[in-house]
Structure formats: structure tokens, C-alpha cells
C-alpha positions in Angstrom: 57.5 -12.1 31.9 54.2 -11.9 33.3 51.6 -15.0 32.7 48.1 -14.3 31.5 45.2 -14.5 34.2 43.5 -17.6 33.3 39.8 -17.7 32.2 37.4 -16.6 34.1 39.2 -14.4 36.4 38.8 -11.3 35.6 35.9 -10.2 37.7 38.6 -10.8 40.5 41.0 -8.9 39.3 41.5 -5.3 41.3 39.8 -3.3 38.9 36.7 -5.3 38.5 35.5 -6.5 41.8 32.4 -5.7 43.0 31.7 -4.7 46.4 28.5 -6.0 47.8 26.1 -6.3 50.6 26.7 -8.7 53.3 23.5 -10.5 54.5 22.3 -10.9 58.1 23.9 -13.6 60.0 22.1 -16.7 59.4 20.5 -17.3 62.7 19.2 -13.8 62.6 17.1 -14.3 59.3 13.3 -13.6 60.6 10.2 -13.5 58.6 10.3 -9.8 59.3 14.0 -9.4 58.3 13.0 -11.5 54.8 9.7 -9.5 54.0 8.5 -7.6 56.8 5.0 -5.8 55.5 6.3 -6.5 52.2 3.6 -7.5 49.3 5.4 -8.5 46.7 5.2 -5.2 44.5 7.7 -4.9 41.1 8.1 -8.4 41.2 7.8 -10.3 38.0 6.8 -13.7 38.0 5.7 -16.3 35.6 3.5 -18.9 35.8 4.1 -21.3 33.3 1.3 -23.1 32.5 -2.6 -23.6 31.6 -2.9 -20.4 31.5 -4.2 -18.0 34.4 -7.8 -16.2 34.2 -7.6 -12.8 35.3 -11.1 -12.3 35.8 -11.3 -14.7 38.8 -11.9 -12.7 42.1 -8.6 -14.7 43.7 -6.6 -12.5 40.5 -8.3 -9.6 40.3 -8.0 -8.9 37.0 -4.4 -8.4 38.0 -2.2 -9.7 35.0 0.7 -8.1 33.6 1.2 -9.5 30.7 0.5 -12.9 28.3 2.4 -15.5 26.1 0.9 -18.5 24.8 3.3 -20.7 23.3 2.1 -23.2 21.1 3.5 -25.2 18.0 2.8 -24.1 14.6 3.4 -25.6 10.9 6.5 -23.2 11.0 8.2 -23.7 14.5 6.5 -22.4 17.6 4.4 -19.3 17.6 4.1 -16.7 20.2 0.8 -15.1 21.1 0.9 -12.6 23.4 -2.2 -11.4 23.2 -4.7 -11.9 26.8 -5.8 -15.5 26.9 -7.6 -17.9 29.4 -6.6 -20.7 31.3 -7.7 -24.1 29.1 -7.8 -26.1 32.4 -7.9 -23.9 35.5 -4.6 -25.3 37.2 -2.4 -22.2 35.7 -5.3 -19.8 37.5 -5.0 -22.3 40.8 -0.9 -21.5 41.1 -1.7 -17.5 40.2 -4.3 -17.3 43.2 -2.2 -18.8 45.8 1.0 -16.7 44.7 -1.3 -13.9 44.5 -2.7 -14.7 48.3 1.0 -14.7 49.7 2.4 -11.8 47.2 -0.6 -9.6 46.3 0.8 -6.7 45.0 3.8 -9.2 42.9 3.5 -8.6 38.9 1.7 -11.9 37.5 2.9 -12.8 33.7 0.8 -16.1 32.2 2.9 -18.0 29.9 0.6 -20.8 28.8 2.5 -24.1 27.7 -0.4 -26.8 28.1 -3.5 -27.8 26.6 -6.8 -28.3 27.7 -6.1 -31.8 29.1 -3.1 -30.3 31.1 -0.8 -31.9 27.8 2.1 -30.4 26.4 4.9 -30.7 24.6 8.4 -30.5 25.7 10.1 -28.1 23.7 6.9 -26.1 24.4 7.3 -26.1 27.9 11.4 -25.1 27.3 10.3 -22.4 25.2 8.0 -20.9 27.5 11.2 -20.9 30.4 13.4 -19.6 27.7 11.0 -16.4 27.8 10.8 -16.1 31.1 14.4 -15.4 31.5 15.0 -13.6 27.9 11.7 -11.0 29.6 13.3 -10.3 32.6 10.6 -12.8 35.2 12.7 -12.9 38.3 10.5 -15.9 40.1 9.3 -18.6 37.4 6.6 -21.3 38.8 6.7 -24.3 37.1 3.7 -26.7 38.4 4.9 -29.1 35.9 8.2 -31.1 34.7 8.3 -34.0 32.2 9.9 -37.8 32.5 11.1 -37.7 29.1 14.9 -38.1 29.3 15.4 -36.8 25.8 14.4 -33.4 27.5 17.1 -33.6 30.4 20.1 -31.5 29.1 17.6 -28.7 27.4 16.2 -28.1 30.3 19.1 -28.8 32.4 20.8 -25.6 30.6 17.6 -23.8 30.8 17.9 -24.3 34.2 21.2 -23.1 34.5 20.7 -20.4 32.6 18.2 -19.0 34.6 20.5 -19.6 37.8 23.3 -17.5 36.2 20.8 -14.6 35.6 18.9 -14.7 38.7 15.8 -16.1 37.8 14.6 -17.9 40.3 12.6 -21.2 39.2 10.4 -22.3 41.8 9.6 -26.3 40.2 6.9 -29.1 41.9 8.1 -32.3 42.4 6.6 -35.5 40.8 3.0 -36.5 42.4 4.8 -39.8 41.8 8.1 -41.6 42.9 9.6 -41.1 39.3 12.4 -38.3 38.6 10.6 -35.2 36.6 13.1 -32.7 34.9 13.6 -29.7 35.7 12.4 -30.3 39.7 15.8 -32.6 39.8 18.1 -30.1 38.9 20.4 -28.3 41.9 19.7 -24.7 40.4 16.1 -24.8 41.2 14.1 -24.7 44.7 12.3 -27.8 44.5 9.2 -28.0 46.8 7.0 -30.9 47.6 3.6 -30.6 49.6 3.0 -31.3 53.5 -0.4 -31.5 55.6 -0.2 -27.9 56.9 -2.1 -24.7 56.3 0.0 -22.0 57.3 0.8 -20.8 53.7 4.3 -19.2 55.4 5.2 -22.7 57.3 8.2 -24.6 55.3 10.0 -27.2 56.1 13.9 -27.9 54.8 15.0 -31.7 53.6 18.1 -32.2 53.7 18.5 -34.8 51.5 17.9 -33.2 48.4 16.3 -33.4 45.6 13.2 -31.8 47.1 14.9 -29.4 49.4 11.7 -27.2 50.7 7.7 -28.7 51.9 4.8 -26.1 51.7 1.4 -26.7 52.0 -0.3 -28.6 49.4 -2.3 -31.4 50.8 -6.9 -30.6 50.9 -5.9 -26.7 50.0 -8.5 -24.6 48.8 -7.4 -23.2 45.3 -8.9 -20.8 42.3 -10.3 -22.8 39.1 -11.9 -22.1 36.2 -15.3 -19.7 36.0 -14.6 -18.1 38.8 -14.7 -21.4 41.0 -13.0 -23.0 43.8 -11.7 -27.0 44.3 -10.5 -28.6 47.1 -7.5 -30.4 45.9 -4.2 -32.1 46.6 -0.7 -31.6 44.7 2.5 -30.9 44.9 1.8 -28.7 42.4 0.2 -26.0 45.1 2.8 -26.2 47.2 5.6 -25.1 44.9 2.7 -21.4 44.3 3.2 -21.1 48.0 7.1 -21.0 47.7 7.3 -18.6 44.3 4.7 -16.4 46.9 7.4 -16.2 49.5 9.9 -15.8 47.3 8.7 -13.1 45.6 8.0 -11.2 49.0 11.3 -11.7 49.9 12.7 -10.3 46.7 10.7 -7.1 46.9 12.2 -6.6 49.5 16.1 -7.5 48.9 16.6 -7.0 45.7 19.1 -8.4 43.9 19.5 -12.0 45.7 21.0 -14.8 44.1 19.4 -17.9 43.9 21.8 -19.6 46.4 21.2 -16.7 48.7 17.5 -17.5 48.1 17.7 -21.0 49.4 20.2 -20.1 52.6 17.3 -17.7 53.4 14.7 -20.1 52.6 16.9 -23.1 54.8 16.9 -20.1 57.7 13.3 -19.5 58.0 12.2 -23.5 58.0 10.1 -24.5 60.7 11.9 -27.4 61.4 15.4 -25.2 61.7 16.4 -24.8 65.1 18.2 -22.0 66.2 21.9 -22.5 67.0 22.5 -23.6 70.7 24.8 -21.1 73.1 
């Protein structure tokens, strides 16, 4: 008698085993290989934030889609009409992404209010909407410290991971864990003080794995303006833009492959010794 196959083993049977394309050896991964002259064209990027001002010069009128999620008397409401940025934060993030990956497709997912206030269930709904609507990268320059949302956001982060949706998350600006930035399934980012938008650092002691520019950076803001500001919020979209450029050149990468590529591109990772 032949024993039944164990659960979850079907993908490894001879009739269903997939042949996949091998990546370059990790020591051979360079910016030229990772994105070359790529622009992020065709890559869907959700900015889950306070909205995006499409008319800001840094955005150039190019927002592919919108959803504003609010809590109404009968539950969550989803408004897909074009909207503005109620604070400036989302436009700042979108402007950084657009500067790094100028032809990516930006989608504005508004979950925050006028004072960057928000509710955990609305935040979670924004991530869920992005995953279910085929976003390839999500910029999450926000989070929550409320333990009540730990499991919900953890489950959503895992769902995104299994669908190859890259969640690029900003670490908290104060020394306190925030969700989802502490999960292993996301690409967590904090700020460094250098200005080169492509200069990444890798941290071998997670949960925050990558550093990118975020200290005294000039960013787009409301009503066509600009401000100079500091925060992990502005480091994350630098990485989001880089991820979009890489996906534009190498579609179908998984989250763990992307982390390996970002690690190989980090300025503090030295080449192997011959």
C-alpha cells in the first residue's frame, strides 16, 4: 500500500514541479544587473498614507488609481474617486518614489486623516485592498504600536508575502516597536544621513534590515510646496522606488529574493575575498 502524500507536498511532485529561472550569483549582483536603465515602468506601487496630490510637480499628474477608506455608520467605505492629500505626508512619499522610479504606476490608498490620525482597522483595510488589487509594492510609511492589531497585520503581511507583494515599511521614529515594521515578512527601513537616493545599508541585527536616506531630505508637500524634514517615513520610499525599478527589470521576484538582492546592493556589504 502506498502511503498518501503529506499535506502541502503536491508542488514538489514530478507532475507539478515548476522550473524556475536562477538568479545571478549573489556576489555578481550590481545596480547594472538589478535595474540598469530601468524606470519601474509597469510596476504597480500603492502609497498607503494620507493621499497623493497628483497635481504636485513631483508627481506630474500621474496617479493611476485611488481609494480612500473611511469608517462609516455601516462599516468600512471605499471611495475610488480621485482625491487630494489631506496632510502632505503621502505626497512626500510618492514624490520620492517617483524620483527614483519615474515610470512606476502609483496608486493612492488614503487611510489617514488631516492630522495623520487613523484607525487600525482602516489601515489594515488599506493593505488588504492593495494586496487584493494586484499591487506589486506597497509603501507603508506608517504603522501602529497597538497590540490589538498585531495579529491582524501579521496575517496581512504573510498574505502579501505569499502573493509576492512587497511591503516596504518604515520603522517607528521613537524606540518602540510598530506593526508591521517588525515582521520578518516585510522589508523594514530606517533612515541614514547620506543624500545619495540609491545608497543602501544592511543591518545584520533586524527587525530593521535596511537603511536609506531620511535625515534632512527635501520632499514634496501639499499645495505644490516642498519641505526639508527628517524621519524613517522618508527612508522607506527610497527603498520602495528601488524595489519598483528592480521588479521592472526582473518581474516575478519573491520577497525573499528581493531581500537578497537589496542585501547584495548594500554599500556596507563587501565583496568576497578571493
